[in-house]
C-alpha positions as CSV (number, residue, x, y, z in Angstrom):
1,M,-52.7,-39.4,-52.0
2,S,-52.9,-39.3,-48.0
3,D,-54.5,-36.3,-46.1
4,N,-50.8,-35.5,-44.8
5,T,-49.0,-35.3,-48.4
6,T,-51.9,-33.7,-49.7
7,A,-51.5,-30.7,-46.7
8,V,-48.0,-30.6,-47.6
9,A,-48.4,-30.2,-51.3
10,Y,-51.0,-27.5,-50.8
11,I,-48.9,-25.4,-48.5
12,N,-46.1,-25.7,-50.1
13,N,-47.6,-25.1,-53.7
14,M,-49.6,-22.2,-52.2
15,G,-52.8,-24.1,-53.3
16,G,-54.2,-26.4,-55.8
17,I,-56.7,-27.6,-58.3
18,K,-58.6,-30.3,-56.9
19,S,-60.1,-29.4,-53.7
20,M,-61.6,-25.9,-53.1
21,G,-62.2,-26.4,-49.6
22,C,-58.1,-27.1,-49.4
23,N,-57.6,-24.2,-51.4
24,A,-59.6,-21.7,-49.1
25,I,-57.7,-22.9,-46.1
26,V,-54.2,-22.7,-47.8
27,F,-55.3,-19.4,-48.9
28,E,-56.2,-18.3,-44.9
29,I,-52.9,-19.9,-44.2
30,W,-50.5,-17.9,-46.4
31,S,-52.1,-14.8,-46.1
32,W,-51.8,-15.1,-42.4
33,A,-47.9,-16.0,-43.2
34,R,-47.3,-13.2,-45.4
35,A,-49.3,-10.5,-43.2
36,S,-46.4,-12.1,-40.5
37,N,-43.8,-11.8,-42.9
38,I,-43.6,-15.5,-42.5
39,W,-42.5,-18.0,-45.1
40,L,-43.9,-21.5,-45.1
41,S,-42.6,-24.5,-46.0
42,A,-44.3,-27.8,-45.1
43,A,-42.8,-31.5,-44.8
44,H,-44.4,-34.8,-43.9
45,I,-42.8,-36.7,-41.3
46,P,-43.7,-40.2,-41.0
47,G,-45.6,-41.3,-37.9
48,V,-42.8,-43.6,-36.7
49,A,-40.5,-40.9,-36.6
50,N,-43.0,-38.5,-35.2
51,V,-42.8,-39.6,-31.4
52,I,-43.2,-36.3,-29.5
53,A,-45.9,-34.6,-31.4
54,D,-48.0,-38.0,-31.6
55,S,-47.6,-39.0,-28.0
56,N,-51.0,-37.8,-26.9
57,S,-52.6,-39.4,-29.6
58,R,-51.0,-43.0,-29.4
59,N,-51.4,-42.8,-25.2
60,F,-55.1,-43.2,-24.6
61,S,-56.2,-42.1,-21.4
62,H,-59.6,-43.8,-20.4
63,S,-59.6,-42.0,-16.9
64,S,-60.4,-38.7,-18.8
65,E,-64.0,-37.7,-19.1
66,W,-65.1,-35.1,-21.7
67,S,-68.3,-34.7,-24.1
68,I,-69.8,-32.1,-26.1
69,N,-70.8,-29.0,-24.4
70,K,-74.3,-29.0,-23.4
71,D,-75.5,-25.3,-25.1
72,I,-74.1,-26.8,-28.6
73,F,-75.6,-30.0,-27.8
74,N,-79.1,-28.8,-27.2
75,T,-78.7,-26.5,-30.5
76,I,-78.0,-29.2,-32.6
77,T,-80.8,-31.4,-31.1
78,N,-83.1,-28.6,-31.3
79,Y,-82.5,-28.3,-35.1
80,L,-82.0,-32.3,-35.9
81,G,-84.2,-33.9,-32.7
82,K,-82.8,-35.7,-29.8
83,P,-81.2,-39.0,-30.4
84,D,-82.9,-42.2,-28.6
85,I,-79.2,-43.6,-27.3
86,D,-76.0,-42.1,-26.2
87,L,-73.0,-44.0,-28.0
88,F,-69.6,-43.7,-26.4
89,A,-70.8,-42.3,-23.1
90,T,-70.7,-43.0,-19.1
91,R,-72.8,-42.2,-16.5
92,L,-71.1,-39.0,-15.7
93,N,-71.1,-37.7,-19.2
94,N,-74.1,-39.1,-21.2
95,K,-76.6,-36.9,-22.9
96,T,-79.6,-39.0,-23.1
97,K,-81.3,-41.4,-20.7
98,K,-80.1,-44.7,-22.7
99,F,-76.5,-44.4,-23.2
100,I,-73.4,-47.0,-24.2
101,S,-70.4,-47.1,-22.7
102,W,-67.1,-48.4,-24.0
103,K,-66.6,-50.0,-20.4
104,P,-69.2,-52.0,-18.4
105,D,-71.3,-49.2,-16.7
106,P,-74.1,-50.1,-14.3
107,D,-76.3,-47.3,-15.7
108,G,-75.3,-48.0,-19.3
109,C,-77.5,-50.2,-22.0
110,F,-75.5,-53.4,-22.6
111,Y,-75.6,-54.4,-26.4
112,Y,-73.8,-57.4,-27.9
């Protein structure tokens, strides 16, 4: 069963028996809906028919720069330790001295 059909089944059945995590989320969704006087019904829409909703994920823009928030990164690395290399970074958003970029970057490391 795919993630989408699982979500549809859990929402439409107000829960399920295989995933306590899904059950907890569905409980929150239905609690909110009930408090808001809303009745929910979920349906799976195949990706080929879901063009508008999927458009942002289908149209990758390599010009956008984003990365994890610096404070969150510091909190995580204080707990787990700082990595030696930053994967999927650029010279504009790298968190370590060594980094690998998805496109050639003069400051990045190159591994083949």
